[in-house]
C-alpha positions in Angstrom: -59.3 14.9 -0.1 -59.6 18.6 0.7 -57.4 21.2 -1.0 -55.0 21.7 1.9 -54.2 18.0 2.1 -53.6 17.9 -1.6 -51.3 20.9 -1.4 -49.3 19.3 1.4 -48.8 16.1 -0.6 -47.6 18.1 -3.6 -45.1 20.0 -1.5 -43.9 16.7 0.1 -43.5 15.1 -3.3 -41.5 18.1 -4.6 -39.1 17.7 -1.6 -38.2 14.1 -2.5 -34.7 13.7 -4.1 -34.9 14.9 -7.7 -32.9 12.0 -9.0 -35.5 9.4 -8.1 -38.4 11.1 -6.5 -41.1 10.6 -9.2 -42.3 7.3 -7.7 -42.6 8.6 -4.1 -45.4 10.3 -2.3 -43.6 11.6 0.8 -40.2 13.1 1.5 -37.4 10.9 2.9 -37.1 10.9 6.6 -34.4 13.3 7.9 -32.6 10.5 9.8 -32.7 8.2 6.8 -31.4 11.1 4.6 -28.3 11.4 6.8 -28.0 7.6 7.3 -28.0 6.8 3.5 -26.0 9.8 2.2 -22.5 9.2 1.1 -21.6 12.8 0.4 -19.4 13.2 3.5 -16.8 10.8 2.1 -17.5 10.3 -1.6 -17.1 14.0 -2.6 -13.4 13.3 -2.8 -14.3 11.6 -6.1 -15.3 14.9 -7.7 -12.4 15.1 -10.1 -13.0 11.6 -11.4 -16.7 12.1 -11.5 -16.3 15.2 -13.7 -13.7 13.5 -15.9 -16.1 10.6 -16.4 -19.0 12.9 -17.2 -17.0 14.8 -19.8 -16.0 11.6 -21.5 -19.6 10.3 -21.4 -20.9 13.6 -22.9 -18.3 13.4 -25.7 -19.3 9.8 -26.4 -23.0 10.9 -26.6 -22.0 13.5 -29.2 -19.9 10.9 -31.0 -23.0 8.6 -31.4 -25.3 11.5 -32.3 -27.3 11.8 -29.1 -25.9 15.2 -28.2 -25.1 18.0 -30.5 -21.6 19.6 -30.5 -23.1 22.7 -28.9 -24.8 20.7 -26.2 -21.6 18.9 -25.4 -19.7 22.2 -25.3 -22.1 23.6 -22.8 -21.9 20.5 -20.6 -18.1 20.3 -20.7 -17.7 24.1 -19.9 -20.2 23.8 -17.1 -18.5 20.8 -15.6 -15.1 22.5 -15.8 -16.5 25.6 -14.0 -18.0 23.4 -11.3 -14.6 21.7 -10.8 -12.9 25.1 -10.4 -15.5 26.0 -7.7 -14.8 22.7 -5.9 -11.1 23.1 -6.0 -11.4 26.7 -4.7 -13.8 25.6 -1.9 -16.6 27.7 -3.3 -19.0 24.8 -4.2 -22.1 24.4 -2.1 -22.5 20.7 -1.3 -26.0 19.7 -0.4 -26.7 16.7 1.8 -30.2 16.4 0.3 -28.6 15.4 -3.0 -27.1 12.3 -1.3 -23.7 12.0 -3.1 -21.1 13.6 -5.2 -22.8 12.5 -8.5 -26.1 14.2 -7.9 -24.5 17.3 -6.4 -22.5 17.9 -9.5 -25.4 17.0 -11.9 -27.8 19.3 -10.0 -25.2 22.1 -10.1 -24.7 21.6 -13.8 -28.5 21.8 -14.5 -28.8 24.9 -12.4 -25.9 26.4 -14.4 -26.7 25.5 -18.0 -30.4 24.6 -17.9 -32.3 21.7 -19.4 -29.4 20.5 -21.5 -27.6 19.4 -18.3 -30.4 16.9 -17.8 -29.3 15.1 -21.0 -25.9 14.1 -19.5 -27.3 11.1 -17.7 -28.6 9.5 -20.9 -27.4 6.0 -21.2 -25.8 5.7 -17.8 -26.8 5.1 -14.1 -25.2 6.1 -10.9 -24.3 2.4 -10.6 -21.9 2.4 -13.5 -20.9 6.0 -12.8 -19.6 5.3 -9.3 -17.9 2.1 -10.4 -16.1 4.1 -13.0 -15.2 6.9 -10.6 -13.8 4.5 -8.1 -11.7 2.7 -10.7 -10.4 6.0 -12.0 -9.6 7.2 -8.5 -7.9 4.0 -7.4 -5.8 3.8 -10.6 -4.5 7.3 -9.9 -3.8 6.5 -6.2 -1.9 3.3 -7.1 0.3 5.5 -9.4 1.0 7.8 -6.5 1.7 5.0 -4.1 4.1 3.5 -6.6 6.0 6.8 -6.6 6.2 6.8 -2.8 7.3 3.2 -2.9 10.0 4.0 -5.4 11.3 6.8 -3.1 11.5 4.4 -0.1 13.2 1.7 -2.2 15.7 4.2 -3.5 16.6 5.3 0.0 16.9 1.8 1.3 19.1 0.7 -1.7 21.4 3.7 -1.3 21.8 3.0 2.4 22.5 -0.7 1.6 25.1 0.3 -0.9 26.9 2.5 1.6 26.8 -0.2 4.2 27.6 -3.2 1.9 30.5 -4.0 4.2 29.0 -3.1 7.6 28.8 -6.3 9.7 25.9 -7.0 12.0 24.4 -10.1 13.5 21.8 -12.0 11.5 19.0 -13.5 13.6 16.7 -16.4 13.7 14.1 -16.7 16.5 15.6 -13.2 17.4 18.7 -15.1 18.6 22.1 -14.4 17.1 22.6 -16.8 14.2 25.3 -15.8 11.7 27.0 -12.6 10.7 25.6 -10.7 7.8 26.1 -7.2 6.5 23.7 -4.4 7.1 23.5 -3.9 3.3 22.4 -7.5 2.9 19.7 -7.0 5.6 18.4 -3.8 4.0 18.3 -5.4 0.5 16.0 -8.0 2.1 13.7 -5.2 2.9 13.9 -4.0 -0.6 13.0 -7.5 -2.0 9.8 -7.4 0.0 8.9 -4.0 -1.3 9.8 -5.0 -4.9 7.2 -7.8 -4.7 4.7 -5.3 -3.3 5.4 -3.1 -6.4 4.6 -6.1 -8.6 1.4 -6.8 -6.8 0.3 -3.1 -7.1 1.1 -3.2 -10.8 -0.9 -6.4 -11.3 -3.8 -4.9 -9.3 -3.8 -1.7 -11.5 -3.8 -3.8 -14.7 -6.9 -5.7 -13.6 -8.9 -2.7 -12.5 -8.1 -0.7 -15.6 -11.4 -1.5 -17.3 -14.3 0.9 -17.9 -17.8 0.1 -16.5 -19.5 3.1 -18.1 -22.3 2.0 -20.3 -23.3 -0.9 -18.0 -25.9 1.5 -16.7 -28.0 0.2 -13.8 -27.3 -3.5 -14.5 -28.5 -4.5 -18.0 -26.9 -2.0 -20.2 -28.8 0.6 -22.2 -31.1 0.9 -25.3 -29.1 3.8 -26.6 -26.5 3.2 -29.3 -23.5 4.0 -27.0 -19.9 3.4 -27.9 -18.2 1.9 -24.8 -14.8 1.6 -26.4 -14.8 5.3 -27.2 -15.5 6.1 -23.5 -12.9 3.7 -22.2 -10.3 5.1 -24.6 -11.1 8.7 -23.5 -10.6 7.8 -19.9 -7.4 5.9 -20.5 -8.8 2.5 -19.7 -7.4 -0.6 -21.5 -10.9 -1.7 -22.5 -14.6 -1.7 -21.4 -15.7 -4.2 -18.8 -17.3 -7.3 -20.4 -20.5 -8.0 -18.5 -22.9 -5.3 -17.4 -24.1 -7.2 -14.2 -20.5 -7.7 -13.0 -19.5 -4.2 -14.0 -21.7 -2.5 -11.5 -21.8 -5.0 -8.7 -18.4 -6.3 -7.9 -15.7 -4.5 -5.9 -13.0 -7.1 -6.1 -10.6 -4.5 -7.5 -11.0 -2.6 -4.2 -10.6 -5.8 -2.2 -7.5 -6.7 -4.2 -5.9 -3.4 -3.5 -6.7 -3.7 0.2 -5.1 -7.2 0.1 -2.0 -5.8 -1.5 -2.0 -2.9 1.0 -2.2 -5.4 3.9 0.8 -7.3 2.6 2.7 -4.1 2.1 1.8 -2.9 5.5 2.9 -6.2 7.1 6.3 -5.6 5.4 6.5 -2.1 6.7 5.5 -3.4 10.1 8.3 -5.9 10.2 10.8 -3.1 9.3 9.3 -0.9 11.9 9.7 -3.6 14.6 13.4 -4.0 13.7 13.9 -0.3 13.9 12.2 -0.2 17.3 14.5 -3.0 18.5 17.6 -1.5 16.9 17.1 1.9 18.5 16.8 0.4 22.0 19.6 0.6 24.5 19.8 -3.1 24.5 20.7 -3.1 20.7 21.9 0.4 20.1 22.4 -0.3 16.4 20.8 2.8 14.9 19.7 6.3 15.9 16.6 7.8 14.3 16.5 11.6 13.4 15.0 13.5 16.3 12.2 14.8 14.0 10.8 11.3 13.8 10.7 10.7 17.6 9.0 12.1 20.6 9.9 12.4 24.3 8.2 11.5 27.6 6.1 13.8 29.7 7.7 12.4 32.9 11.0 10.8 31.9 13.3 13.5 30.4 15.9 11.0 29.0 13.4 9.3 26.7 13.5 9.3 22.9 10.6 7.2 21.7 10.5 5.8 18.1 6.9 6.8 17.6 6.9 6.8 13.8 8.0 3.2 13.5 5.6 2.2 16.3 2.7 3.9 14.6 3.5 2.3 11.3 3.6 -1.1 13.1 0.2 -0.3 14.6 -1.4 0.9 11.4 -0.8 -2.4 9.8 -3.6 -3.8 11.9 -5.9 -1.1 10.7 -5.3 -1.9 7.0 -5.9 -5.6 7.7 -9.2 -4.6 9.3 -10.2 -2.6 6.2 -9.6 -5.7 4.1 -11.7 -7.8 6.4 -14.5 -5.2 6.2 -14.5 -5.2 2.4 -14.5 -9.0 2.2 -17.4 -9.1 4.6 -19.4 -6.4 2.7 -19.2 -8.4 -0.5 -19.4 -12.0 0.7 -23.2 -12.4 0.5 -24.4 -9.9 -2.1 -26.7 -11.2 -4.9 -26.2 -9.7 -8.3 -26.3 -6.9 -9.2 -25.8 -3.6 -7.3 -26.8 -3.3 -3.7 -26.6 -0.4 -1.3 -24.1 -2.3 0.8 -21.5 -1.2 -1.8 -21.7 2.3 -0.5 -19.6 0.9 2.4 -16.7 0.1 0.1 -15.3 3.6 0.0 -14.3 4.5 3.6 -12.2 1.4 4.1 -10.6 1.9 0.6 -10.0 5.6 1.1 -8.5 4.9 4.6 -6.2 2.2 3.2 -4.9 4.5 0.5 -4.3 7.4 2.9 -2.7 5.2 5.5 -0.4 3.4 3.2 0.6 6.6 1.5 1.4 8.3 4.9 3.5 5.3 6.1 5.5 5.1 2.9 6.2 8.8 3.0 7.3 8.7 6.6 9.7 5.8 6.0 11.0 7.3 2.8 12.0 10.4 4.7 13.2 8.6 7.8 15.2 5.5 6.8 17.8 7.1 4.6 18.6 9.5 7.5 19.2 7.0 10.2 22.7 6.9 11.9 24.3 3.5 12.1 26.4 2.4 15.0 28.8 0.3 13.0 31.0 -0.6 16.0 28.1 -1.7 18.1 26.8 -3.9 15.2 30.2 -5.5 14.7 30.6 -6.2 18.4 27.2 -7.8 18.6 28.0 -9.9 15.5 31.0 -11.4 17.3 28.8 -12.6 20.1 26.5 -15.6 20.5 28.9 -18.0 18.7 27.7 -16.6 15.4 30.5 -18.3 13.4 29.7 -21.8 14.7 28.3 -22.8 11.3 31.5 -21.6 9.7 33.5 -23.9 11.9 31.3 -26.8 10.9 31.8 -25.9 7.2 35.5 -25.7 7.9 35.5 -29.3 9.2 33.5 -30.5 6.3 36.1 -29.1 4.0 38.6 -31.2 6.0 36.6 -34.3 5.1 34.7 -34.6 8.3 31.0 -35.7 7.7 28.6 -32.8 8.4 26.7 -34.5 11.2 30.0 -35.3 12.9 31.2 -31.8 12.3 28.0 -30.5 13.9 28.6 -32.6 17.0 32.2 -31.4 17.3 31.2 -27.7 17.0 28.4 -28.2 19.6 30.9 -29.6 22.0 33.3 -26.7 21.3 30.5 -24.2 22.0 29.6 -26.0 25.3 33.2 -25.8 26.3 33.4 -22.1 25.4 30.3 -21.3 27.4 31.9 -22.9 30.5 35.1 -20.9 29.9 33.1 -17.7 29.3 34.6 -17.2 25.9 33.5 -16.9 22.3 34.7 -19.5 19.7 37.2 -17.2 18.2 38.7 -16.6 21.6 39.5 -20.2 22.2 43.2 -21.2 21.6 44.2 -23.7 18.9 45.1 -26.1 21.6 41.7 -25.9 23.2 39.9 -26.4 19.9 42.0 -29.4 18.9 40.7 -31.2 21.9 37.6 -31.7 19.9 39.1 -32.4 16.5 42.7 -32.8 15.3 41.5 -31.6 11.9 41.5 -28.0 13.2 44.6 -26.0 12.1 45.8 -22.5 12.5 43.9 -21.4 9.4 40.6 -21.8 11.4 41.0 -18.3 12.8 40.5 -16.9 9.3 36.9 -18.0 9.3 36.0 -17.6 13.0 35.8 -13.8 12.7 32.6 -12.1 11.6 34.5 -10.4 8.8 35.8 -13.8 7.6 32.4 -15.3 7.9 30.6 -12.8 5.6 33.5 -12.7 3.1 33.2 -16.4 2.6 29.6 -16.2 1.4 30.5 -14.8 -2.0 27.8 -16.6 -4.1 24.8 -14.9 -5.8 22.4 -13.8 -3.1 25.0 -14.1 -0.4 26.1 -11.6 2.2 29.7 -10.9 1.2 30.4 -7.2 0.8 31.3 -7.5 -2.9 28.1 -9.5 -3.6 26.0 -7.0 -1.7 27.5 -4.1 -3.5 26.6 -5.8 -6.9 23.1 -6.6 -5.6 22.5 -3.0 -4.6 23.5 -1.8 -8.1 21.2 -4.3 -9.7 18.3 -3.3 -7.4 18.8 0.4 -8.2 18.9 -0.4 -12.0 15.6 -2.4 -11.6 13.6 0.4 -9.9 14.9 3.1 -12.2 13.9 1.0 -15.3 10.2 1.0 -14.4 
């Protein structure tokens, strides 16, 4: 080998990534460098990465691997780097692949050889697993705050409209009268279960992988409980192989997010229907709608429609994560680099949708007269008439038949049930008396359902108070 060839090989070897280049004899291909790098999306983990590194350095001092002076230099250097990143003065380098190596390389450049000691007893495998858990834990806390804001707005609106009557639907056909407050509290119950799932997810992910190293742990006398406590984790993870390789906590969050978004999508669909001219139940604030470029009369409910559409996106992210993980052998594989973008997108999308709804729903205008008029249509009190007959000692199946005949007659007459005369109704049962008209109105119907979980205004008002107490007690 001549001298020029030897020099070229030396230069090539020096160009290899400094975190793992010792074993390689040529630099990584430029395309492969771009293809394998995660910096473009994982740099948003910088805060968690620095927090984890500080805790790791403090643990190394605690067990005698670093001196107090070395730890102080590392911590000060990391805090300065964080300030640069926050102020958009940090120089991110694609050649360093990811957020972890960019920060470590900057630390070494800033404080010298002592910065190289920081990686003692850890790997990027346990480092990224820790960063991701820290980040997601914080994001769940933020999402729960947004969820609280939405629930509070819904409950306040429900309390105000505890006596506002509207049609209840099954199969999108008018079924029985309910109150708007009762309907809104049904939304809240969905969201309350979502809050429970998020809380459970947070509890399960709140374990610290640091110290698992690449897959088998480390020969250094580390104190994993110390690190876990410093980072606010409930405990260290139990198995080093599992610690670095599984992303079920991310999958679980995306599953919870999918359910949450399906609930928001259902609400969005109802808002889209209710704002249409055919329903005309509610009016959305102008700032949450758009117009048409050709039809000047249009006011389109774009925000609810987008929320409805984004539910599919979140479900897609869940499917992506499940597919990424489904055939991976233990322990860490590069596939796991693909976990972040679906997770990040799910967090961002859910947060945006919750924020939009929390701002929009409390400010909708309700067409109470239109709702009441609609509730009186479609023979919505037919079940009340059947119950009335049962209370007159008519067997339910017989009462059902009598009411069905009454409805058929009313349809021919072009009338609603409450518009039939007493004489006309008694053609079908002599058990029907003048008091029947007390229960054939929408108001009488909802008032009669005064049991726990029912739709009577008094019960709904109590339910709204309980719901508000529940969310404020968290």
